[in-house]
N, C-alpha and C positions, 0 to 999 in steps of 0.2 A: 504493500500500500504506500503510495507516494504521499508523505506528510507535508503539509505546507510549512514554510519557514516561519517560525513564530517570532514576532517582534517583542513579545512580552513573555515572562515566565511566572506561572502560578496565579497571577492576577493581572488586571488591566485597568488603566484610568477609565472612569465612567464617561469622561468627555468623548471617548471613541463611540460610545453608544449614542450620546447626545448629538454628536456630529452626524452620525448615520441617520438618526431620526430626522434631523433638519434637512438632509438631502432627500430622504424618502418623501417628505411632506409635500414637495413641489413636483413630484414625478407621478405619472399615471401609467407609464409603460411597465408591464410586468417584467419584460426582459431587462430593462434598466434597473428595476428594483432588485432583481436576482443578482445582477452584477455588483450592486452596492452591498448586498448581504454577503456575497462571496468575498469581497474585500474585507469586510468586518470579520468574517469567520477565519480568514487567513491570519489575522492579527491575534485572534482569540486563543489563549492557552487552553489545551484540552481539558484541564482541570476545572475550568469554569464555563465551558461551552453550554452546559445544561442551564446555568443561571442566565446566560446571555439569551438563549432561546426563550426561556420563560418570560424574561423582560420584554422581548419583542412581541410575544403573544399577549402581553398585558396582564400577566398573572404571576403569582409566586410559586405555584405548584398546580398540578392537575386538579380540576374540580372534584373528581371522583374520590380523592383522598379524604374528603370531608374535613380538611383542616380549616381553621378560621379564616375569614376574609379580613381585609385590613381594618374594617370597622371605623373608618374615619369619614364623618359626614362633612357637608359643605361648611357648616359653621366652624367646626374644629380646624378645617383646612385654612379657612380665612384667618382664624386666630393664629395658626402656626406661621402663615405668611407674614402677618403683622409683626409677630415677635422676631422673626428672622430678618426683617427689613427695617425694623425700628419705625414702623408705621402705625397709624391708628386703624382699627378694624373697619371703621366707616370709610377710610380712604381706600382700603382694599376692595370693599363692597362696591363703592362708586366706580372704581376703575374696572371692576369685573362687569358691571352693568354696561359700561361704555364699550368695552372690548368684546364682551360675550364669551370670554375665554379666560378662565382662572389661571391657566398656565402662563398666558401672555401677561396677565396682570402681575404675577409673581416675577416674571422676567424683567418687566419694566421697573418694578419697585426695587429689585435687586440692583439694577443699573443705577437707579437714582440714589440708593443708599451708598453704593460704592463711590459715586461721584462726590457726595457730601463728605464722606470720610477722607477722600483724597484731598479735598480743598481745606478741610479742617486741620489736617496735620501739617506742621511746618516742614520745611526741607530737611532740617536737622533731626527731626524726630524719627524714631524707629517704627516702621510699620511691619508688624509680623506677617510673614508670608502665609497665604492661605494654604491649608492642608488639602492636598489634591484628593478628591473623592475617587475611590476605586469601585469596581463592580462588586467585589465581595463586601465592602463596607456598606454600600447602598443596599444590596440584597439582604445582608444580615440585619441591618437596621429596620428595613421594611418588614422582615419576618418577625422581628421582636415586637414591632407595632401590632402586627396581626395576632401574635400569641399573647399579648397583654390582655388578660381577661379578669373580670371580677372587680372587687372594690379597689379603688385607686387607679384602675387601668386607664381611665380617661386622661388623668394627669401624666401618666407614663407615656401614653401615645403622643400627647401634645408635646412633651419635652423632647422625645426622640425625633419627631417629625420637624420641629422647629430647629433642632440642632443640625439635622441633615440639610435643611434648606439654608441655614446660616453658612455652612461650609461649601455649599454649591455655588458654581458660577451662575450668572443669570440664565444662560442657555440650559444648564443642567437643572436649575430650579424649575424651569418651564416644563420639562419632560417628567421630572419627579412628581410635580403637582398633577399633571395629566395622567400619569400612571396611577396615582392614588385615587383620582376621580374615576378611573376606568374609561378614560377617553383619550387614548394615545393619538388617534387620528393619522396614523402613518399608513394605513391601508394594506398591511401585510397579512396574507392568509397562510395557513399551514402549508398549502401546496407550494408556495414560493419559497418558504423556509426549506422544505425538502429538496427542491430544485438546487438551492445553494449548497446544502449539505452534500448532495451527490457529487457536485462539481469539486468541492474542496476536499472531502474525505473519502468519497466512494470511487474516485477515479474517473468520473464522468457521468453524464446523464443516463447512460445505460443501466446504472445501478439504482436509479430512482425507484423502480418497482419494488426492489428488495427493501429499501428504506420505508416505503409506504406500507408494505405488508407488515413489517416489524412494528410500525406505529399503530397499525390497525389491531395488532395483537396486544399491545401494551398500553395504548391510549395515553402515552406520555412522551411528547416529542423531545423534551429536555433529556430524558433518560436515553432515548434512542440516539440523540446527538452525542451524548457522553460515551455510550458504548462504541459508536462508530468512530469517534475521535481517538479513543484510547485503545480499542481492541481491533478495529477494522471491520470491513464489510462482511467478512466470513462469519464473525460473531453474530451478526444480525440474521444471517441465513439459518442459523441453528436455533433461533428463538422459538419457544413453544408457548401456548397459553399458560397462564399462571393463576391459580385460584386466588381470589381477592383483588385481582386487577381486571377491570372490565375490558372486553373485546368490542371494538367498534362494530355495530350491527350491520349485517348484510342487508342490502336494499333491493327494491323491486322496480321493474318497469311496469307500465300499465297499458292495457288494451281493453277493448270491449267486444271483440269478435272471437268466440270460442274456438272456431276453426283455426284462426291465425295464431291464437295463443298456443294451441297444441303443436302447430308447425314450428313455432319459435322454440318451444320446449323440447323438440326432438321427436314429436309424434305421440309419445306416451308420457303421462305425468301423474304425479300426486295432485289432487285437487282438495284443498282443506278449507275449513271455515276460516274467514278473516273476522275475528271478533272485534267488537267496538270497546276496547279496553286500553290498558296501559301495557305496552311491551316491556317485558322484564327479563333481565339476564340474572339467573339465580346461581350463586356460587356456594359450594358446600365443601368444608374441610373439617371432618369429624362432626362436632356439634356446632361449629362456627358457621354462620350463614350470612352472606351478603346478597343484597338485591340492588341491581343497578337499572336505571331507566334507559330508554333509547338514546338519551343525551348524556349517558354515562354518569348521571348523578346517583349518589348513594341514597336510595329511598327505603333502606331496610327498616328505619324507625316507623315508617308509615304503614308497614304490613307485618306486625308481630304475629298475626294469624298465618300468613304465608311462610314466615320463618319456621313456625311449628310444623306446617305441612311438609316443608322441605326436610326437616330433621327426621320426620316419621316415615316419609314415603319415598325418599331417594335412598336406595340400598347401597350405593357406592360410598366409599370413605371420602373420596374427592371427586367432585364433578362440577361441570359448568353446563347448565341447561338453559334453554330459552323458551319463553312462552308469553301468554297474554293474561293479565290479571283483569277480571271482569266482575262488575257488581251484579248481583242477582237478588231476586225476591225469594227468600227461603220458603215462603208459603206456597208459591206457584211454580217456582223453578225458573221463572221468566228472567232472561238476561236484561239488564238495564243499561242505559246509554253511558258513554264515556264521561260526560260532564259530572255524573254523580260521584266519580272517583275523586273529584277535586276536594271533597270533604275529607279525604284521607290526608290532605296536605297539612291539616292542623297540627300544631306542635303540642297542644295540650288536649287532654280528654280523648286520647286516641281510643281508649277502651269504649267510649260512647260511640265513636265513629264505626268501630268494628261491629257493634250490635246493629246500628242503623243502616250501615252499608256493607253487609257481608260480601265476601268475594270468593270466586272460584279461580283456579289456575288451569289454563289449557296450554299444555306444552307442545312445541312443534320442532324442537331441534336439540341436538347434543353436540357440544363443542370440545369437550375434554372429559376424560374419566380415568381416574387412578393412574396418572402418569402418561397417558396416551393422548396425543393430539388428534382429534377427530375432524378438525377443520379441513384437512386434506383428503378426507374420505368422501365418497359419493353419498348422496342423501339416503338411498335405501339402507346402506350400512349404518349410517348415523341413526336412522329411525329404528332399525332393528335393535341396536344397542340401547337406545332410549327406552324402548319397551321392556328390555331386559332388566334395567336398573330402577324402574319406577313401579311402585305399588299404586295402581289406579284406584281412586275413590271418587265419590260424587264431587268433591271439591278440588281434586288434584288429579288431572287426567290428561291423556294425549288428545290433542285437537282432533275433532271429527274430520275424517278424510276418506277419499276413495282413490283408486288407481284406475285411470281410463285413457283411452285413445279416441273416444267418441265425443264429438262436439255437442251432440244432443244430450248425452248423459251429463256432460259438464254443465250445460245450461240448466238442466233439471236440478242438478245438485246446487247450483247457484241460487235458484229460486227457493229451494228447500232451506238453504242457509239464511236467506233473507227472512223467510217465514219464522225461523227459529231464533231471530233476534241478532244475527250476525250482520256485519257491514256488507259482506259479499264473500268472495273466495280468493284464495291464493293458488295459482297454478305453478307447480314446482317441477323442474326437470329432474329426471331420475337416471339419466345415462351416466356412463362411467366418469365423465368430466364434471358432474354436477357437485362440485365441492362447495364448502362454505366460504364465500368470498367476502371476508370481513371488510366493512367499510366501502364496499363496491356495489354499484347499481348495474344490473345486467339482466339478460334474458333467461337466467336460470330460475328466477322468481318473477312472476307476473301477477299484478293485482287486477281483480275484476270486482268492482264495488257497486253497491246499490245505486249510488248517485249517478253512475254512468248511464242509467236508464232515463234521466231527466234532462231537459233543456240541452245544455252543451254536451250531454252524454258523458260528462266527466267533471268532477271537482278537481281543483288544483290547489296546491299549497304555495303561496307566494310570500315574498319578503317585503315588509314596509321599508321604503327608501326615502319617502318624502310625505309631506302633509300640506293640505290646502285649508285655509280658514273658511268657515261656513258663512251663510247669510241667513237673514230672517231668524227663525227659531234657533238656528245653529250659530247665530252671530256670536263672535268671541270664542268659539270653540273650533276644533278641527272638524270640518264637515266632510272631507274626502281624503283618501290616502293614495299615494303613488306606489304601485305594487310592481315587484320585479321577480323574474325567474332567475335561477342560478345556472351559469354556464361553467361547468367544471373544467372544460378544456382551456378556457382563458382565465378561470378563477375570478370571474366578475359577475355582477348582477345586472340583468338587462330588463328594462321596463316593459310591462305588458299592458297595464290598464290603470285607470284612475277610478277607484271604487268609492261610492258615497251612499249606496243603498244597502239595506239589510241590518244596519246598526240600530240597536235599541238605545233608549235614552241613557241607560246606565253605561253602555259601551262608550258613548260620546263623552259622558262626564268623567270616565276613568282615563281617557286618552292623555290629557296633559301630564298627569302624574306618571303614567305608564311610559310615555315617550321622553320625559324630562332627561333621564340619564343619557339618551342617545341623540339628542338634538345637536347638530353641528352647523357651523356658519357657512360651509360651502359643501358642494357635492363630495361624497366619500370617494376616495380613489378607486374603489372596486365597483363603483356604480357607473353604468353607461346609460346616459339619458339625454333625450332632446328636450323633454318638457322641463319647465322650471317651476317647482312647487314653491309655496310660501316659506316652507321650512324643510331643510334637508335632514334626513335621519340616518344614523349609522345602521347598516343592515344587521338586524338582530332578532326582530320580532316577526313571527310567521303567522299567517292567517289562511284559513280555508275559504276558497272563492268558487262560486258557480256563475255561469253566464248563459246567454242565449246561444251564442255561437262564437267560433274563432273567425277573425277577419283580418285583412291586411290594413296596415295603418302607417302613414308617413310620420306619425308622432312618436312611435315606440321603437325600441332598439332590439327587442327580442327577435332573433333570427334575421337581423337586418341584412338586406341584399341577397338572402338565400333563396327567395321565391321570385321576387321582382326587385330591380334596382331601386334603392332609396326608400324601401318600405320594410316594415317588420310585422310581426304577428301581434294582434291585440285581441282582447275579449270584449265582445259586444254585450252591453247591458250587464256588467258584472255585479254580483251581489255578495256581500259578506255573509258567511255562515257562522264561523266561530274562530276564536284564537286557537293556535296550536302550540301551547307552552312546552309540549313534549318534543318539539322539533327545533333544531338549530337552523340557521340560515342556509347552511350547505346541504340540509336535508330537504330543501324546497324542491318543487317541480323544476326540472331542468329545461333549458331552451330546446334541447334535442327532443325531449318528450313533447313539448308544445308543437314543434315542427311536425313530428310524426302524427300527432292528433289532428293537426290542420290538414295534412295530406290525406289521412283516412276520411275526414269530413268531406274534402274536395272530391275524393273518389266516389263517395256515396251520392253526392249531388250530381256528378256527371255520368253516373252509371245509368 
């Protein structure tokens, strides 16, 4: 493995990251962003590459670890800036209102404070040199801030943060403040980080798939970078699933023609109920149980009943299984809608929620058991082993499914699934190459949902990237949202529609608070848009949308120029259905999926 020449040993000045962020902030080209990251990684000592990656991601550690967040609110941040710059809090607040960016406010106040100090000290006086911040010092201090809990923690957090900002240069202060806010605004996605890691440590872009598979198995890009930088690409090739560490879930394509689905799946397939619940990855090591959501959040505390089911009904000592948690009516056996699971999010009185909203678990996959990696085995082998290690009961069972090559049988089973309270069905390939593709969307799994029978024949999951102020009864509120699809090939979000219908009053009332952490002053670097909303929003929140039909539009950038020059794909008469808090922005419907949906729609019209 060709190691880059290291400029630093063991640690690195934090200014290298601040300078990198400054360059990234004015660039929109993913290729240029990759080059800038490559230059940073070449300077980075292998010992701290994990910390550098986490900082670029805007986090201290993977969310699934369940470790504390920074816990610094806007008021504390303003107070820390005031202390570090010898300013009044009102001065910080006023500058923040003017600039709309607390990071910039900190930067300007630091410059002002340094100019004052410089003028106040005579030529003969001794001015102590500023202690240069390093990556380790910044990271360790931020980690201490996050870990400060309980009585007196507020004062500890404030003291640590103010001290860090005091030692920072104006530029460093800007990005430290933005990091603490959760609003770095540099537009770097995981895909770009992996591209850069492959070039610097993998020997070239041809190793990118190895890095991505390793990341999909361990869900910790900092860890993957550290292994790659210290042990080389071969070490990543040998990674297996590990109990207690979530695997990024396999994703599905979507169609609404049973015949085409079976053709895509290889002619014969498993067709199983697609339940309207919360997708869950359940890990077992002896009596220890972890439950992770599709977004890799640790949701174990929400489901103490499922923890008990797993202990009792998974016969293996170590296992990672996947399934759907669904609310049901114990009196009738009827399955209930996904929204009722939201009551399980409560932190207190979970024992009451268990009684009011009891759940069943429907398992559909096995990823690991007693030291053996099953992600590389075909689905029939995974399913057979799953049946072998599970004691099926009324509340913990294998998802209902059939094996078929008949489109009519598939359609009949689909209608049966709908009648029994499911969303639809999943069509899953069973040929020898039908492995579990962690984190990947492909034709091995195909969704066929109930909503595909109405209006647009398909619902889509889109990401909010902007907002428009309403009029009349919606005056002073956001009245419509600019929605985008995800383009994984370019790692960008492309606009599809402006949606203003389907929202309830409570949805509209909740929007300002919901979007507050994500509002930015200019278009996000990963957003491709022609339309200009009143407010730009960082791609983070996903909503389910339905419409009358897909159409071509000169105003939107999804699939721009792919069908006709100068136009993209849009949704006619879009309507909001529900928020999808279980989905991240990269889980949204892709531009490719919308293109295929449009072409199928066109084919029907011209048939």
